[in-house]
C-alpha positions as CSV (number, residue, x, y, z in Angstrom):
1,M,32.6,46.5,82.9
2,K,36.0,47.2,81.2
3,T,36.0,50.1,78.9
4,E,38.1,49.8,75.8
5,T,40.3,52.9,75.2
6,N,42.9,51.8,72.7
7,F,40.8,51.1,69.6
8,Y,43.5,51.2,67.0
9,T,46.3,49.2,68.4
10,R,46.6,47.1,65.3
11,E,47.1,50.1,63.1
12,Q,50.5,51.5,62.2
13,D,51.6,54.8,63.9
14,Y,52.7,57.7,61.7
15,K,53.3,61.4,62.1
16,V,51.3,64.3,60.6
17,A,53.3,67.4,59.7
18,V,52.2,70.9,58.7
19,D,54.5,72.7,56.2
20,C,53.9,76.4,55.3
21,I,54.8,77.9,52.0
22,I,55.0,81.6,53.1
23,F,55.3,84.2,50.3
24,G,56.3,87.8,50.6
25,F,56.9,90.6,48.2
26,D,59.1,93.7,48.1
27,A,60.8,95.9,45.5
28,E,63.1,93.0,44.7
29,G,60.2,90.7,43.8
30,L,58.4,87.7,45.1
31,K,60.1,85.9,48.0
32,L,59.8,82.7,50.0
33,L,60.5,82.3,53.7
34,L,62.9,79.4,54.4
35,V,64.8,78.1,57.5
36,K,67.8,75.9,58.0
37,R,66.7,72.7,59.6
38,D,68.2,72.2,63.1
39,F,67.5,68.5,63.6
40,D,68.0,65.3,61.8
41,P,67.2,64.0,59.3
42,C,68.8,66.6,57.0
43,A,70.0,68.9,59.7
44,G,71.6,72.0,58.2
45,A,69.6,71.9,55.0
46,W,67.1,74.5,53.8
47,S,63.5,73.8,54.5
48,L,60.0,75.3,54.5
49,V,58.9,76.3,57.9
50,G,56.8,73.7,59.6
51,G,56.1,71.5,62.5
52,F,54.1,68.5,63.7
53,L,50.4,68.3,64.5
54,Q,49.7,68.3,68.2
55,A,47.0,66.2,69.9
56,N,45.1,69.3,71.0
57,E,44.8,71.1,67.7
58,N,43.4,70.6,64.2
59,L,45.4,71.2,61.0
60,D,44.3,74.8,60.5
61,Q,45.3,75.6,64.1
62,A,48.7,73.9,63.7
63,A,49.4,75.9,60.5
64,E,48.4,79.2,62.3
65,R,50.8,78.2,65.2
66,V,53.7,77.5,62.8
67,L,53.0,80.8,61.0
68,K,53.1,82.8,64.2
69,D,56.1,80.9,65.5
70,Y,58.2,81.7,62.4
71,T,57.0,85.2,61.5
72,G,55.8,86.7,64.7
73,I,52.5,87.6,63.2
74,E,49.0,86.1,62.8
75,K,45.8,86.7,60.9
76,V,47.3,86.7,57.4
77,Y,45.9,85.1,54.2
78,M,46.4,81.4,54.4
79,E,44.8,78.4,52.8
80,Q,45.4,74.6,52.7
81,L,47.2,73.6,49.5
82,M,47.1,69.8,49.5
83,T,48.4,66.7,51.3
84,F,51.7,65.0,50.5
85,S,51.8,61.4,51.5
86,E,54.4,59.5,49.5
87,V,55.5,56.6,51.7
88,N,59.2,57.4,51.4
89,R,59.0,61.3,51.3
90,D,60.7,61.6,54.7
91,P,63.8,59.5,55.5
92,G,62.9,59.8,59.2
93,G,59.8,57.7,58.9
94,F,56.3,57.7,57.5
95,V,55.2,61.4,57.7
96,V,52.1,62.8,56.0
97,S,52.3,66.5,55.4
98,A,49.5,68.9,55.1
99,A,50.8,71.9,53.1
100,Y,49.5,75.4,53.5
101,F,50.5,78.6,51.6
102,A,50.3,82.0,53.1
103,L,50.6,85.6,51.7
104,M,52.0,88.3,53.9
105,D,53.3,91.8,53.9
106,I,57.0,91.2,54.2
107,R,57.4,94.5,56.1
108,N,55.6,93.0,59.1
109,Y,58.0,90.1,59.4
110,N,59.8,89.8,62.8
111,R,63.4,89.1,61.8
112,Q,64.3,87.9,65.3
113,V,62.0,84.9,65.1
114,H,63.9,81.6,64.4
115,N,66.3,83.4,62.0
116,A,64.3,82.4,59.0
117,V,65.5,83.9,55.7
118,W,63.6,85.4,52.7
119,F,64.8,84.0,49.3
120,P,63.9,85.5,45.9
121,I,61.6,83.0,44.3
122,D,63.9,82.5,41.3
123,K,66.8,81.7,43.7
124,V,65.2,79.1,46.0
125,P,67.9,76.5,46.8
126,S,67.4,72.8,46.9
127,L,65.1,72.0,49.8
128,I,64.6,68.9,51.9
129,F,62.2,66.1,51.0
130,D,59.5,67.2,48.5
131,H,59.5,70.8,49.6
132,N,60.5,72.2,46.2
133,F,57.5,70.4,44.7
134,M,55.3,71.9,47.4
135,V,56.5,75.4,46.4
136,K,55.8,74.8,42.7
137,K,52.3,73.6,43.5
138,A,51.8,76.7,45.8
139,L,52.9,79.0,43.0
140,G,50.4,77.5,40.6
141,R,47.6,77.8,43.2
142,M,48.5,81.4,43.9
143,R,48.4,82.3,40.2
144,R,44.9,80.8,39.9
145,R,43.7,82.6,42.9
146,A,45.2,85.9,41.7
147,S,43.5,85.6,38.3
148,N,40.1,85.1,40.0
149,C,40.2,87.3,43.1
150,P,42.4,90.0,44.6
151,V,44.5,87.8,46.9
152,G,47.6,89.6,45.7
153,F,46.8,92.6,47.8
154,N,47.7,90.5,50.9
155,L,51.3,90.8,49.8
156,L,51.2,94.6,49.7
157,P,51.5,97.3,52.4
158,R,48.3,99.1,53.3
159,E,49.2,101.9,50.8
160,F,51.0,101.3,47.5
161,T,51.6,102.9,44.1
162,L,50.2,101.6,40.8
163,P,53.7,100.8,39.5
164,F,54.3,98.7,42.6
165,L,51.0,97.0,42.1
166,Q,51.8,96.2,38.5
167,Q,55.2,94.9,39.5
168,L,53.5,92.5,41.9
169,Y,51.1,91.0,39.4
170,E,53.8,90.8,36.7
171,T,55.9,88.8,39.2
172,I,53.0,86.5,40.2
173,F,52.0,85.7,36.6
174,G,55.6,85.8,35.2
175,F,54.9,88.2,32.3
176,E,55.1,91.9,31.5
177,M,51.9,93.8,31.4
178,D,51.1,96.8,29.2
179,K,51.1,99.8,31.6
180,R,48.2,101.5,29.9
181,N,46.0,98.4,29.8
182,F,46.9,97.5,33.4
183,R,45.9,100.8,34.7
184,K,42.7,100.9,32.6
185,K,41.7,97.4,33.9
186,I,42.4,98.0,37.6
187,Q,40.9,101.5,37.7
188,S,37.8,100.4,35.8
189,M,37.0,98.0,38.7
190,N,36.7,100.9,41.1
191,I,38.3,98.9,44.0
192,L,41.2,101.3,44.7
193,C,41.1,104.4,46.8
194,N,43.5,107.3,46.0
195,T,44.8,108.5,49.3
196,G,45.9,111.9,47.8
197,R,49.4,111.3,49.1
198,K,52.4,110.6,47.0
199,D,55.5,108.3,47.3
200,H,58.6,110.3,46.3
201,S,61.1,107.5,46.8
202,T,61.6,106.8,43.1
203,S,61.0,110.2,41.5
204,K,60.7,113.9,42.4
205,K,57.3,114.0,40.8
206,G,56.1,111.1,42.9
207,A,53.4,108.5,42.4
208,F,50.0,108.6,44.1
209,L,49.5,106.1,46.9
210,Y,46.4,103.9,46.8
211,S,44.7,101.4,49.1
212,F,42.5,98.4,48.3
213,D,38.8,98.9,49.1
214,E,37.7,95.4,50.2
215,Q,34.1,96.6,50.8
216,K,33.7,97.8,47.2
217,Y,35.0,94.5,45.9
218,N,32.6,92.6,48.1
219,E,29.8,94.8,46.8
220,M,30.9,93.9,43.2
221,L,30.6,90.2,44.0
222,E,27.2,90.7,45.5
223,S,26.0,92.5,42.4
224,G,27.0,89.6,40.2
225,Y,30.5,90.4,39.1
226,N,31.8,87.2,37.5
227,S,35.0,87.8,35.5
228,N,38.7,87.0,35.6
229,F,40.3,89.4,37.9
230,F,43.1,89.9,35.4
231,S,42.9,89.2,31.6
232,I,45.5,91.5,30.3
233,S,47.7,91.2,27.1
234,Y,51.3,90.4,28.0
235,N,54.8,89.5,26.9
236,K,55.7,86.2,28.6
237,R,58.7,86.1,30.9
238,P,60.5,83.0,32.3
239,D,58.5,81.2,34.9
240,P,60.4,81.2,38.3
241,S,58.9,77.8,39.2
242,D,60.9,76.3,36.3
243,H,64.0,76.7,38.5
244,M,62.6,74.3,41.2
């Protein structure tokens, strides 16, 4: 008996891409990892890092592969953002893109991999296809996550100062936070550990270094903690996504 193996011969072929919006953070602010595309269409233009889904992997595995290929690291915070499927989004053909966003400690980035470049979030250039729209969507998702859970700590080194932590969340949310209220809020949650060491890079007096205690945060959740992670009075600043 003949066994049928090509069940979908009447259906149109198309490609599935995975595009990764990779955010990093340092003293200069929030940054986005970009690469110059080295093939057509749009060769030489700035692009998010990405690739095509292979037959032996699922979408999450493809995103992890792309992340490792372009950063040299793995096991960072990453989640699927959404799917982009406008028919004419890619001039090379019908390509459906599954977009992911990732948060990583920029200090771990391997600069020798693919010559990708970190851009300040407010200086992101015009990108190929619908990639600027993807970035805007990812920023919105990151802000919602950061208001409900401590995902922002994935952008920090293992040890950090309170001023650096405040700078991070001001950058994420796009507004200035009152220093006293910020410290009162974050310290009342009891999720930071004071290492007893100081960072003297910005002043002779120095600032204490802290680390995030994930175990204590998980215990808070198990005990019924149900509050916005940040609900602090602020002075609004320009939204960097308005430039995209």
